[in-house]
ROKOLSE-865506 format. One line per 3 residues: their letters; for each residue x, y, z of N, C-alpha, C. Coordinates in nm, 3 decimals. Example, Ala and Ser with C-alpha at 12.3 -4.5 7.8 and 13.67 -1.06 7.14 Angstrom:
<pts>
as = 1.319,-0.569,0.780,1.230,-0.450,0.780,1.320,-0.330,0.780; 1.285,-0.225,0.708,1.367,-0.106,0.714,1.290,0.003,0.787
</pts>
This chain:
<pts>
mrh = 0.082,-0.119,0.000,0.000,0.000,0.000,0.087,0.126,0.000; 0.189,0.123,0.083,0.279,0.237,0.090,0.348,0.259,-0.045; 0.385,0.153,-0.115,0.452,0.163,-0.244,0.361,0.232,-0.347
rfq = 0.231,0.197,-0.346,0.138,0.261,-0.441,0.123,0.409,-0.412; 0.122,0.447,-0.285,0.111,0.587,-0.248,0.234,0.665,-0.297; 0.353,0.607,-0.276,0.475,0.673,-0.321,0.476,0.687,-0.473
sal = 0.431,0.584,-0.545,0.426,0.592,-0.691,0.329,0.700,-0.736; 0.214,0.708,-0.673,0.115,0.811,-0.708,0.171,0.949,-0.679; 0.243,0.962,-0.568,0.302,1.091,-0.534,0.408,1.131,-0.636
lla = 0.490,1.035,-0.678,0.593,1.065,-0.778,0.532,1.106,-0.911; 0.417,1.050,-0.945,0.349,1.090,-1.068,0.283,1.227,-1.053; 0.237,1.259,-0.935,0.165,1.386,-0.914,0.257,1.506,-0.908
ipl = 0.381,1.488,-0.864,0.472,1.602,-0.847,0.497,1.675,-0.980; 0.527,1.605,-1.091,0.545,1.680,-1.216,0.417,1.752,-1.260; 0.302,1.692,-1.238,0.176,1.756,-1.275,0.154,1.881,-1.192
lgl = 0.187,1.875,-1.064,0.175,1.991,-0.977,0.265,2.103,-1.026; 0.386,2.067,-1.071,0.477,2.167,-1.126,0.420,2.236,-1.248; 0.350,2.161,-1.333,0.286,2.222,-1.450,0.176,2.317,-1.409
mlt = 0.099,2.280,-1.307,-0.010,2.365,-1.262,0.041,2.492,-1.198; 0.160,2.487,-1.137,0.216,2.604,-1.070,0.299,2.692,-1.162; 0.317,2.651,-1.288,0.395,2.731,-1.382,0.322,2.862,-1.407
pag = 0.388,2.976,-1.391,0.321,3.104,-1.413,0.273,3.118,-1.557; 0.163,3.192,-1.573,0.105,3.210,-1.707,0.203,3.276,-1.802; 0.289,3.364,-1.752,0.386,3.433,-1.836,0.503,3.346,-1.880
aad = 0.507,3.222,-1.832,0.621,3.136,-1.862,0.596,3.052,-1.987; 0.501,3.090,-2.069,0.472,3.016,-2.192,0.592,3.023,-2.286; 0.598,2.929,-2.379,0.706,2.925,-2.477,0.702,3.054,-2.559
pvp = 0.811,3.134,-2.555,0.810,3.262,-2.626,0.830,3.248,-2.777; 0.875,3.132,-2.825,0.906,3.117,-2.968,0.783,3.143,-3.057; 0.667,3.083,-3.029,0.551,3.114,-3.114,0.512,3.262,-3.112
laq = 0.529,3.326,-2.996,0.500,3.470,-2.987,0.596,3.549,-3.076; 0.724,3.514,-3.070,0.825,3.583,-3.152,0.799,3.559,-3.300; 0.764,3.438,-3.337,0.736,3.407,-3.478,0.615,3.485,-3.528
tvi = 0.516,3.503,-3.443,0.398,3.582,-3.483,0.436,3.727,-3.509; 0.524,3.782,-3.427,0.571,3.920,-3.448,0.641,3.931,-3.583; 0.728,3.835,-3.612,0.801,3.838,-3.740,0.704,3.826,-3.857
knq = 0.611,3.731,-3.850,0.511,3.715,-3.958,0.432,3.843,-3.979; 0.391,3.906,-3.868,0.311,4.028,-3.879,0.391,4.144,-3.937; 0.520,4.153,-3.902,0.600,4.260,-3.959,0.621,4.237,-4.108
iaa = 0.649,4.114,-4.148,0.666,4.085,-4.291,0.537,4.114,-4.366; 0.423,4.080,-4.309,0.294,4.111,-4.372,0.277,4.262,-4.388; 0.319,4.339,-4.289,0.312,4.485,-4.298,0.404,4.537,-4.409
fla = 0.525,4.480,-4.420,0.614,4.520,-4.530,0.551,4.490,-4.665; 0.495,4.371,-4.679,0.433,4.333,-4.806,0.316,4.423,-4.843; 0.248,4.477,-4.742,0.136,4.568,-4.764,0.182,4.714,-4.773
ddg = 0.314,4.738,-4.767,0.370,4.873,-4.765,0.309,4.958,-4.653; 0.285,4.896,-4.539,0.229,4.963,-4.423,0.343,4.995,-4.325; 0.406,5.109,-4.348,0.521,5.150,-4.267,0.489,5.167,-4.121
aaa = 0.373,5.220,-4.090,0.336,5.242,-3.950,0.323,5.110,-3.875; 0.258,5.012,-3.937,0.244,4.881,-3.871,0.380,4.814,-3.856; 0.461,4.816,-3.960,0.594,4.753,-3.954,0.679,4.818,-3.845
ygf = 0.673,4.949,-3.836,0.749,5.024,-3.735,0.705,4.986,-3.594; 0.577,4.956,-3.578,0.524,4.919,-3.447,0.583,4.789,-3.391; 0.640,4.704,-3.477,0.701,4.578,-3.432,0.849,4.595,-3.397
asp = 0.903,4.714,-3.419,1.044,4.742,-3.387,1.057,4.775,-3.238; 1.168,4.731,-3.180,1.192,4.754,-3.037,1.215,4.904,-3.011; 1.204,4.944,-2.885,1.235,5.083,-2.851,1.377,5.124,-2.893
niq = 1.473,5.031,-2.886,1.610,5.064,-2.928,1.615,5.098,-3.077; 1.546,5.022,-3.158,1.542,5.049,-3.303,1.467,5.179,-3.329; 1.360,5.201,-3.255,1.284,5.324,-3.275,1.363,5.448,-3.232
kly = 1.458,5.432,-3.140,1.547,5.545,-3.106,1.643,5.574,-3.221; 1.692,5.468,-3.288,1.782,5.487,-3.402,1.709,5.549,-3.521; 1.584,5.513,-3.539,1.500,5.562,-3.650,1.375,5.623,-3.587
pdk = 1.380,5.751,-3.552,1.274,5.812,-3.473,1.140,5.831,-3.543; 1.131,5.798,-3.670,0.998,5.802,-3.733,0.986,5.687,-3.832; 0.862,5.650,-3.861,0.833,5.532,-3.944,0.888,5.547,-4.086
drf = 0.893,5.668,-4.138,0.941,5.687,-4.275,1.091,5.657,-4.287; 1.169,5.702,-4.190,1.313,5.671,-4.191,1.336,5.521,-4.175; 1.261,5.461,-4.085,1.272,5.317,-4.063,1.238,5.240,-4.190
fam = 1.126,5.276,-4.252,1.081,5.206,-4.372,1.179,5.223,-4.487; 1.237,5.341,-4.502,1.337,5.365,-4.607,1.461,5.280,-4.583; 1.504,5.268,-4.458,1.621,5.188,-4.424,1.595,5.041,-4.458
vkr = 1.478,4.989,-4.425,1.446,4.849,-4.453,1.443,4.825,-4.604; 1.380,4.913,-4.678,1.374,4.898,-4.824,1.514,4.896,-4.886; 1.602,4.981,-4.833,1.738,4.994,-4.887,1.828,4.878,-4.844
syq = 1.824,4.840,-4.718,1.923,4.746,-4.664,1.874,4.604,-4.639; 1.742,4.585,-4.639,1.686,4.454,-4.605,1.581,4.412,-4.707; 1.613,4.425,-4.834,1.519,4.395,-4.942,1.457,4.255,-4.930
pvy = 1.534,4.149,-4.899,1.473,4.016,-4.887,1.367,4.008,-4.776; 1.383,4.086,-4.669,1.284,4.089,-4.561,1.167,4.178,-4.602; 1.197,4.286,-4.671,1.094,4.381,-4.712,0.993,4.316,-4.807
hpg = 1.040,4.242,-4.905,0.951,4.173,-4.999,1.005,4.033,-5.028; 0.986,3.940,-4.933,1.035,3.804,-4.957,0.950,3.732,-5.061; 1.013,3.639,-5.134,0.934,3.551,-5.220,0.856,3.455,-5.132
nfa = 0.927,3.377,-5.052,0.872,3.286,-4.952,0.962,3.293,-4.830; 0.908,3.250,-4.717,0.992,3.241,-4.598,0.942,3.128,-4.508; 1.034,3.075,-4.429,1.002,2.968,-4.334,1.092,2.985,-4.212
fgr = 1.042,2.943,-4.098,1.119,2.953,-3.976,1.216,2.837,-3.963; 1.337,2.870,-3.920,1.439,2.770,-3.893,1.452,2.751,-3.743; 1.575,2.739,-3.699,1.602,2.716,-3.557,1.573,2.841,-3.475
skv = 1.550,2.818,-3.346,1.530,2.930,-3.254,1.605,2.901,-3.125; 1.634,3.007,-3.052,1.703,2.994,-2.924,1.647,3.099,-2.830; 1.615,3.056,-2.709,1.562,3.144,-2.606,1.674,3.171,-2.507
lgd = 1.699,3.298,-2.479,1.806,3.339,-2.388,1.749,3.414,-2.268; 1.822,3.407,-2.158,1.787,3.489,-2.042,1.647,3.470,-1.991; 1.605,3.346,-1.972,1.472,3.316,-1.919,1.361,3.380,-2.005
gat = 1.384,3.384,-2.136,1.283,3.437,-2.227,1.296,3.585,-2.256; 1.399,3.650,-2.202,1.415,3.794,-2.226,1.449,3.822,-2.371; 1.517,3.729,-2.437,1.557,3.745,-2.577,1.529,3.615,-2.652
vlq = 1.479,3.630,-2.774,1.460,3.515,-2.862,1.537,3.542,-2.991; 1.618,3.443,-3.031,1.686,3.448,-3.160,1.612,3.351,-3.251; 1.574,3.397,-3.369,1.495,3.316,-3.461,1.552,3.325,-3.602
evl = 1.587,3.208,-3.659,1.628,3.203,-3.799,1.503,3.207,-3.887; 1.514,3.283,-3.996,1.409,3.286,-4.097,1.477,3.262,-4.231; 1.436,3.155,-4.297,1.491,3.121,-4.428,1.405,3.190,-4.532
isg = 1.469,3.268,-4.619,1.396,3.354,-4.713,1.441,3.326,-4.855; 1.345,3.313,-4.945,1.372,3.312,-5.089,1.342,3.453,-5.138; 1.444,3.518,-5.190,1.427,3.654,-5.238,1.354,3.660,-5.371
dag = 1.309,3.779,-5.409,1.240,3.800,-5.536,1.326,3.759,-5.655; 1.458,3.777,-5.642,1.549,3.747,-5.754,1.590,3.600,-5.757; 1.530,3.516,-5.672,1.563,3.375,-5.671,1.679,3.338,-5.583
ddw = 1.738,3.434,-5.512,1.848,3.402,-5.422,1.793,3.375,-5.282; 1.866,3.291,-5.209,1.823,3.250,-5.076,1.902,3.323,-4.969; 1.834,3.350,-4.860,1.892,3.423,-4.748,1.854,3.355,-4.617
mav = 1.935,3.379,-4.516,1.896,3.346,-4.380,1.900,3.476,-4.301; 1.789,3.509,-4.241,1.782,3.625,-4.154,1.777,3.574,-4.010; 1.861,3.630,-3.925,1.859,3.595,-3.784,1.800,3.715,-3.710
yel = 1.679,3.695,-3.659,1.608,3.800,-3.586,1.641,3.791,-3.438; 1.659,3.907,-3.378,1.671,3.916,-3.232,1.546,3.988,-3.183; 1.471,3.923,-3.098,1.352,3.984,-3.040,1.371,3.996,-2.890
ere = 1.325,4.107,-2.835,1.336,4.125,-2.690,1.197,4.136,-2.629; 1.188,4.083,-2.508,1.060,4.090,-2.436,1.046,4.228,-2.373; 0.931,4.286,-2.392,0.901,4.418,-2.338,0.839,4.403,-2.199
pdg = 0.831,4.511,-2.121,0.773,4.501,-1.986,0.630,4.445,-1.984; 0.554,4.465,-2.091,0.417,4.412,-2.094,0.411,4.265,-2.136; 0.528,4.203,-2.161,0.533,4.062,-2.198,0.534,4.037,-2.348
syr = 0.511,4.140,-2.428,0.514,4.125,-2.574,0.659,4.120,-2.622; 0.677,4.080,-2.746,0.810,4.076,-2.807,0.815,4.174,-2.922; 0.932,4.241,-2.936,0.954,4.332,-3.047,1.092,4.306,-3.105
ing = 1.105,4.338,-3.233,1.227,4.307,-3.308,1.335,4.409,-3.275; 1.450,4.358,-3.230,1.561,4.444,-3.189,1.676,4.441,-3.288; 1.663,4.367,-3.396,1.767,4.363,-3.497,1.753,4.240,-3.584
vqm = 1.810,4.250,-3.705,1.808,4.140,-3.800,1.945,4.136,-3.867; 2.003,4.018,-3.870,2.129,3.998,-3.943,2.099,3.914,-4.065; 2.139,3.962,-4.181,2.114,3.893,-4.308,2.238,3.819,-4.355
lrn = 2.219,3.693,-4.394,2.328,3.612,-4.447,2.283,3.552,-4.579; 2.356,3.579,-4.686,2.321,3.525,-4.819,2.364,3.380,-4.826; 2.277,3.293,-4.879,2.308,3.152,-4.897,2.355,3.134,-5.040
tas = 2.484,3.136,-5.058,2.540,3.125,-5.193,2.539,2.981,-5.244; 2.526,2.884,-5.157,2.526,2.742,-5.197,2.401,2.706,-5.277; 2.292,2.778,-5.259,2.168,2.742,-5.324,2.155,2.801,-5.465
kgi = 2.245,2.889,-5.503,2.237,2.954,-5.634,2.246,2.849,-5.744; 2.156,2.853,-5.835,2.159,2.766,-5.952,2.093,2.631,-5.930; 2.027,2.611,-5.819,1.960,2.483,-5.794,1.821,2.486,-5.852
</pts>
């Protein structure tokens, strides 16, 4: 009888841990991916105000208005501004969810492939905003 009680207790402890997990401790990766999808949708719709809204406060300090931000993206991040197709790659959560790094595999309009590494930071309200993007051209896929 004692053995069955101990077994039941051992099974209940992990379930109790799940019930006690704070609501804010959800997996941040889907939240970060939604932010990226929404910003790309705003770029595709040429909606500078919406796209700017997904930028972190640090980025908004560098580009204090949506027009400057949108011009910079058009000039320097063309594959992100108007991707042919895109898909999510690997992700990494840092600092207890304070930062999410997300790979985005992009087929550009010209048929070239890119990998964009997004850095998203968690804001005080729990939302995520884009704090930077590093673009890497995939030269191995050319001509396939």
